[in-house]
C-alpha positions in Angstrom: 160.3 151.1 50.1 161.9 150.0 53.3 161.8 146.4 52.1 163.8 147.3 49.0 166.4 149.1 51.1 166.7 146.1 53.4 167.7 144.0 50.4 170.7 146.2 49.5 174.1 145.8 51.1 175.6 149.2 50.6 179.1 148.6 52.0 181.5 147.7 49.2 182.8 144.2 49.3 185.5 142.4 47.3 184.2 140.0 44.8 184.7 136.8 46.9 183.2 138.3 50.0 180.2 139.5 47.9 179.6 136.1 46.5 179.8 134.5 49.9 177.3 137.1 51.2 174.9 136.2 48.3 175.2 132.4 48.9 174.6 132.8 52.7 171.5 134.9 51.9 170.1 132.1 49.6 166.7 131.0 50.9 164.6 130.1 47.9 163.7 126.6 46.6 164.7 127.3 43.0 167.9 127.9 41.1 168.5 131.6 41.3 170.5 133.5 38.7 173.4 135.8 39.6 172.8 139.2 38.1 175.0 142.3 37.7 173.8 145.9 37.5 176.4 148.5 36.4 175.7 152.2 36.8 177.6 154.1 34.1 178.7 157.7 34.3 176.9 158.7 31.1 175.1 161.9 30.3 171.4 160.9 30.1 170.8 163.5 27.4 173.3 161.8 25.1 172.0 158.2 25.7 171.4 156.3 22.5 168.5 153.8 22.9 168.6 150.2 21.9 172.3 150.0 21.2 173.5 146.5 22.0 176.9 145.0 22.7 178.0 141.4 23.5 180.2 139.7 26.0 181.6 136.2 26.5 181.2 134.5 29.9 184.0 132.0 30.2 182.0 129.7 32.4 178.7 130.0 30.5 175.4 131.2 31.7 174.3 128.1 33.6 171.1 127.8 31.7 169.8 126.7 28.3 169.3 129.5 25.8 166.2 129.0 23.6 167.2 130.1 20.1 165.0 130.6 17.0 166.6 130.7 13.6 165.0 132.3 10.5 166.6 130.8 7.4 166.1 129.4 4.0 164.8 125.8 3.6 168.2 124.4 2.7 169.6 125.3 6.1 166.7 124.1 8.3 167.8 120.5 8.8 171.3 121.4 9.8 170.2 124.2 12.1 167.7 122.0 13.9 170.4 119.4 14.5 172.3 122.2 16.4 169.6 122.1 19.1 167.6 125.3 18.3 164.0 125.6 19.3 162.6 126.4 15.8 164.1 127.0 12.4 162.3 128.1 9.2 160.6 131.1 7.6 157.0 132.2 7.4 156.0 128.7 8.6 157.3 129.2 12.1 155.9 132.7 12.8 152.8 131.2 14.6 154.9 128.9 16.7 157.1 131.8 17.8 154.0 133.9 18.7 152.5 131.1 20.8 155.8 130.4 22.6 157.1 134.0 22.9 157.8 133.6 26.6 160.1 130.7 26.0 162.3 132.3 23.4 165.6 134.1 24.3 167.4 134.9 21.0 166.5 135.3 17.4 169.0 134.6 14.6 168.5 135.2 10.9 170.1 135.0 7.6 170.3 138.3 5.5 167.6 136.9 3.2 165.1 136.2 5.9 165.5 139.3 8.1 162.2 140.8 6.9 160.4 137.7 8.0 162.2 137.6 11.4 161.2 141.3 12.1 157.6 140.4 11.8 157.9 138.9 15.3 158.7 142.4 16.8 155.1 143.0 17.8 155.2 140.1 20.3 158.9 139.6 21.0 159.6 143.3 21.6 163.2 144.1 22.5 164.4 140.5 21.7 164.2 141.4 18.0 166.4 144.5 18.5 169.4 142.3 18.9 169.2 141.4 15.2 172.4 142.9 13.9 175.2 141.7 11.6 177.9 143.2 14.0 176.5 141.2 16.9 176.6 138.0 14.8 172.8 137.6 15.0 172.4 138.2 11.3 174.6 135.6 9.8 175.2 132.9 7.3 177.3 130.9 9.7 174.6 129.6 12.0 176.8 126.9 13.5 179.3 129.5 14.9 176.6 131.8 16.2 174.8 129.0 18.0 178.0 127.5 19.4 179.0 131.0 20.7 175.7 131.5 22.4 175.7 128.1 24.0 179.3 128.7 25.2 178.4 131.9 27.0 177.9 134.7 24.6 175.4 137.2 25.9 173.9 140.5 24.7 173.4 143.6 26.8 172.5 147.3 26.5 172.0 150.2 29.0 168.6 151.4 30.0 167.2 154.9 30.1 169.1 155.6 33.3 172.5 154.5 32.0 172.4 151.1 33.9 173.4 147.8 32.4 171.7 144.6 33.6 172.8 141.1 32.8 172.8 137.6 34.2 176.3 136.1 34.6 175.6 132.6 36.0 173.6 131.0 38.8 174.1 130.6 42.5 175.3 127.0 42.2 178.4 128.2 40.3 181.6 128.1 42.2 182.9 131.3 43.7 185.7 131.4 41.1 183.3 130.8 38.2 181.1 133.7 39.2 184.2 135.9 39.8 185.6 135.0 36.4 182.3 135.7 34.6 182.0 139.1 36.3 185.5 140.1 35.5 185.1 139.1 31.8 181.8 141.0 31.6 183.2 144.2 33.1 186.2 144.1 30.8 183.8 143.6 27.8 181.9 146.7 28.9 185.1 148.6 29.2 186.1 147.7 25.7 182.7 148.4 24.2 181.7 151.6 22.4 179.8 152.6 25.5 183.1 153.3 27.2 184.5 156.7 27.7 187.9 157.8 29.1 186.3 159.1 32.3 188.1 157.8 35.4 184.8 157.2 37.0 183.0 155.6 34.0 181.8 152.8 36.2 179.9 154.6 39.0 178.8 151.5 40.8 178.5 147.7 40.4 176.1 145.5 42.2 175.6 141.8 42.3 172.3 140.2 43.3 170.3 136.9 42.9 166.9 136.6 41.4 164.9 137.0 44.6 167.7 137.7 47.1 169.8 140.6 48.3 171.9 143.0 46.4 175.6 143.7 47.3 177.9 146.5 46.1 181.2 145.4 44.6 184.6 146.9 45.0 185.2 146.4 41.2 188.5 148.3 40.6 190.7 145.2 40.9 188.5 143.4 38.3 189.0 145.9 35.5 
Protein backbone atom coordinates (compact mmCIF):
# COMPACT_ATOMS: atom_id res chain seq x y z
CA UNK A 1 0.00 0.00 0.00
CA UNK A 2 2.85 2.34 0.83
CA UNK A 3 4.32 1.79 -2.61
CA UNK A 4 1.07 2.95 -4.25
CA UNK A 5 0.93 6.10 -2.13
CA UNK A 6 4.55 6.91 -2.98
CA UNK A 7 3.61 6.97 -6.66
CA UNK A 8 0.94 9.65 -6.21
CA UNK A 9 1.73 13.37 -6.19
CA UNK A 10 -1.25 14.77 -4.26
CA UNK A 11 -0.43 18.47 -4.58
CA UNK A 12 -2.39 20.01 -7.45
CA UNK A 13 -0.17 21.19 -10.30
CA UNK A 14 -0.97 23.21 -13.39
CA UNK A 15 -0.91 21.15 -16.56
CA UNK A 16 2.59 22.10 -17.75
CA UNK A 17 4.13 21.56 -14.30
CA UNK A 18 2.37 18.19 -14.14
CA UNK A 19 3.71 17.11 -17.53
CA UNK A 20 7.20 18.22 -16.55
CA UNK A 21 6.88 16.18 -13.34
CA UNK A 22 5.90 13.06 -15.30
CA UNK A 23 8.72 13.46 -17.81
CA UNK A 24 11.31 13.90 -15.06
CA UNK A 25 9.97 10.77 -13.36
CA UNK A 26 10.39 8.71 -16.53
CA UNK A 27 12.73 5.77 -15.92
CA UNK A 28 11.52 2.91 -18.08
CA UNK A 29 13.00 1.59 -21.30
CA UNK A 30 9.78 1.52 -23.29
CA UNK A 31 7.41 4.13 -24.65
CA UNK A 32 4.92 4.82 -21.86
CA UNK A 33 1.44 6.14 -22.51
CA UNK A 34 0.11 9.23 -20.77
CA UNK A 35 -3.15 8.37 -19.04
CA UNK A 36 -5.87 10.44 -17.42
CA UNK A 37 -8.18 9.40 -14.58
CA UNK A 38 -11.20 11.57 -13.87
CA UNK A 39 -13.25 11.11 -10.72
CA UNK A 40 -16.81 12.27 -11.37
CA UNK A 41 -19.25 13.50 -8.77
CA UNK A 42 -21.91 10.93 -9.64
CA UNK A 43 -24.29 9.09 -7.35
CA UNK A 44 -23.07 5.48 -7.50
CA UNK A 45 -26.63 4.21 -7.10
CA UNK A 46 -27.60 5.93 -10.36
CA UNK A 47 -24.64 4.75 -12.40
CA UNK A 48 -25.58 3.18 -15.72
CA UNK A 49 -23.07 0.53 -16.71
CA UNK A 50 -21.44 0.15 -20.12
CA UNK A 51 -22.47 3.57 -21.43
CA UNK A 52 -19.80 4.82 -23.81
CA UNK A 53 -18.96 8.25 -25.19
CA UNK A 54 -16.23 9.37 -27.57
CA UNK A 55 -13.71 12.18 -27.75
CA UNK A 56 -11.28 13.52 -30.33
CA UNK A 57 -7.63 14.02 -29.44
CA UNK A 58 -6.28 16.75 -31.75
CA UNK A 59 -2.75 15.30 -31.65
CA UNK A 60 -3.77 11.66 -31.94
CA UNK A 61 -3.06 8.80 -29.55
CA UNK A 62 0.57 8.19 -30.49
CA UNK A 63 0.00 4.55 -31.29
CA UNK A 64 -1.47 2.36 -34.01
CA UNK A 65 -5.05 1.27 -33.37
CA UNK A 66 -5.80 -2.28 -34.50
CA UNK A 67 -9.25 -2.25 -36.10
CA UNK A 68 -11.38 -5.21 -37.17
CA UNK A 69 -14.29 -4.64 -39.54
CA UNK A 70 -17.24 -6.97 -39.98
CA UNK A 71 -18.82 -6.28 -43.35
CA UNK A 72 -20.28 -7.79 -46.51
CA UNK A 73 -17.93 -9.22 -49.13
CA UNK A 74 -18.35 -6.25 -51.47
CA UNK A 75 -16.64 -3.95 -48.93
CA UNK A 76 -13.74 -6.18 -47.88
CA UNK A 77 -11.17 -5.10 -50.47
CA UNK A 78 -11.75 -1.37 -49.93
CA UNK A 79 -11.70 -1.75 -46.14
CA UNK A 80 -8.46 -3.78 -46.15
CA UNK A 81 -6.86 -1.01 -48.22
CA UNK A 82 -7.65 1.39 -45.36
CA UNK A 83 -5.19 -0.50 -43.16
CA UNK A 84 -7.44 -2.50 -40.84
CA UNK A 85 -6.23 -5.73 -39.26
CA UNK A 86 -9.04 -7.96 -40.55
CA UNK A 87 -12.22 -7.50 -42.56
CA UNK A 88 -14.96 -9.98 -43.37
CA UNK A 89 -17.77 -11.98 -41.79
CA UNK A 90 -17.94 -15.48 -40.33
CA UNK A 91 -14.62 -16.24 -42.03
CA UNK A 92 -12.60 -13.96 -39.71
CA UNK A 93 -14.08 -15.07 -36.38
CA UNK A 94 -11.32 -17.59 -35.72
CA UNK A 95 -8.61 -15.03 -36.57
CA UNK A 96 -10.17 -12.55 -34.17
CA UNK A 97 -10.29 -15.19 -31.43
CA UNK A 98 -6.62 -16.14 -31.88
CA UNK A 99 -5.48 -12.50 -31.95
CA UNK A 100 -7.86 -11.05 -29.34
CA UNK A 101 -5.03 -9.40 -27.38
CA UNK A 102 -3.98 -7.39 -30.43
CA UNK A 103 -7.40 -5.99 -31.31
CA UNK A 104 -8.50 -2.56 -30.10
CA UNK A 105 -11.77 -1.67 -31.85
CA UNK A 106 -14.53 -3.51 -33.70
CA UNK A 107 -16.54 -1.86 -36.47
CA UNK A 108 -19.51 -3.41 -38.22
CA UNK A 109 -22.17 -2.74 -40.80
CA UNK A 110 -25.78 -3.05 -39.68
CA UNK A 111 -26.13 -6.32 -41.61
CA UNK A 112 -23.18 -8.01 -39.90
CA UNK A 113 -23.73 -6.91 -36.28
CA UNK A 114 -24.95 -10.35 -35.23
CA UNK A 115 -21.74 -11.90 -36.53
CA UNK A 116 -19.61 -9.23 -34.82
CA UNK A 117 -21.34 -9.85 -31.49
CA UNK A 118 -20.23 -13.49 -31.57
CA UNK A 119 -16.81 -12.20 -30.52
CA UNK A 120 -18.13 -10.95 -27.17
CA UNK A 121 -17.13 -14.10 -25.29
CA UNK A 122 -13.45 -13.42 -25.99
CA UNK A 123 -13.32 -9.68 -26.67
CA UNK A 124 -15.45 -8.73 -23.68
CA UNK A 125 -15.93 -4.99 -23.23
CA UNK A 126 -14.45 -4.18 -26.65
CA UNK A 127 -17.68 -5.35 -28.26
CA UNK A 128 -19.74 -3.03 -26.03
CA UNK A 129 -18.57 -0.08 -28.12
CA UNK A 130 -20.63 -1.30 -31.09
CA UNK A 131 -23.20 1.45 -31.38
CA UNK A 132 -24.56 3.50 -34.26
CA UNK A 133 -24.33 6.74 -32.26
CA UNK A 134 -20.62 6.12 -31.64
CA UNK A 135 -19.99 5.53 -35.34
CA UNK A 136 -18.92 1.92 -34.79
CA UNK A 137 -22.00 0.52 -36.53
CA UNK A 138 -21.75 2.21 -39.88
CA UNK A 139 -21.88 1.94 -43.65
CA UNK A 140 -19.21 4.64 -44.01
CA UNK A 141 -16.18 2.63 -42.96
CA UNK A 142 -13.76 5.09 -44.54
CA UNK A 143 -14.88 7.94 -42.27
CA UNK A 144 -14.98 5.79 -39.13
CA UNK A 145 -11.49 4.41 -39.73
CA UNK A 146 -10.04 7.82 -40.57
CA UNK A 147 -11.62 9.29 -37.41
CA UNK A 148 -10.07 6.58 -35.23
CA UNK A 149 -6.66 6.91 -36.86
CA UNK A 150 -6.85 10.68 -36.37
CA UNK A 151 -7.44 10.44 -32.63
CA UNK A 152 -11.03 9.43 -31.93
CA UNK A 153 -11.20 7.43 -28.69
CA UNK A 154 -14.00 5.81 -26.70
CA UNK A 155 -14.47 5.89 -22.94
CA UNK A 156 -16.88 5.10 -20.12
CA UNK A 157 -16.91 5.44 -16.35
CA UNK A 158 -16.30 2.45 -14.12
CA UNK A 159 -18.30 1.22 -11.12
CA UNK A 160 -16.75 3.97 -8.98
CA UNK A 161 -17.60 6.85 -11.32
CA UNK A 162 -14.04 7.11 -12.67
CA UNK A 163 -13.13 7.59 -16.33
CA UNK A 164 -9.79 6.19 -17.54
CA UNK A 165 -8.26 7.01 -20.92
CA UNK A 166 -4.91 7.19 -22.69
CA UNK A 167 -4.33 10.61 -24.25
CA UNK A 168 -0.92 10.21 -25.87
CA UNK A 169 2.57 9.06 -24.96
CA UNK A 170 5.44 10.49 -22.96
CA UNK A 171 7.34 11.50 -26.13
CA UNK A 172 4.62 13.98 -27.08
CA UNK A 173 5.53 17.62 -26.59
CA UNK A 174 4.16 19.38 -23.51
CA UNK A 175 1.72 21.33 -25.68
CA UNK A 176 0.49 18.19 -27.46
CA UNK A 177 -0.31 16.46 -24.16
CA UNK A 178 -1.94 19.61 -22.77
CA UNK A 179 -4.09 20.07 -25.89
CA UNK A 180 -5.20 16.44 -25.82
CA UNK A 181 -6.11 16.65 -22.14
CA UNK A 182 -8.04 19.88 -22.61
CA UNK A 183 -9.95 18.42 -25.55
CA UNK A 184 -10.76 15.27 -23.58
CA UNK A 185 -12.02 17.15 -20.52
CA UNK A 186 -14.23 19.36 -22.68
CA UNK A 187 -15.65 16.27 -24.40
CA UNK A 188 -16.56 14.75 -21.03
CA UNK A 189 -18.18 18.04 -20.04
CA UNK A 190 -20.30 17.96 -23.21
CA UNK A 191 -21.22 14.29 -22.84
CA UNK A 192 -24.47 12.96 -21.43
CA UNK A 193 -22.53 12.02 -18.29
CA UNK A 194 -22.32 15.70 -17.44
CA UNK A 195 -24.50 17.31 -14.80
CA UNK A 196 -24.78 20.95 -13.81
CA UNK A 197 -23.04 20.34 -10.50
CA UNK A 198 -20.29 22.89 -9.90
CA UNK A 199 -18.04 20.10 -8.67
CA UNK A 200 -18.92 17.55 -11.36
CA UNK A 201 -15.20 16.88 -11.79
CA UNK A 202 -14.04 15.84 -8.33
CA UNK A 203 -10.43 15.23 -9.34
CA UNK A 204 -8.23 14.74 -12.39
CA UNK A 205 -4.96 12.80 -12.35
CA UNK A 206 -2.31 12.29 -15.03
CA UNK A 207 0.04 9.32 -14.98
CA UNK A 208 2.29 7.24 -17.19
CA UNK A 209 2.04 3.49 -17.76
CA UNK A 210 4.46 2.51 -15.01
CA UNK A 211 5.28 5.88 -13.50
CA UNK A 212 3.92 8.28 -10.94
CA UNK A 213 0.50 9.91 -10.82
CA UNK A 214 0.00 13.66 -10.42
CA UNK A 215 -3.13 15.63 -9.57
CA UNK A 216 -4.09 18.36 -12.04
CA UNK A 217 -5.48 21.80 -11.33
CA UNK A 218 -7.97 21.38 -14.17
CA UNK A 219 -10.31 24.38 -13.86
CA UNK A 220 -8.48 26.50 -16.44
CA UNK A 221 -8.76 23.64 -18.94
CA UNK A 222 -12.55 23.40 -18.96
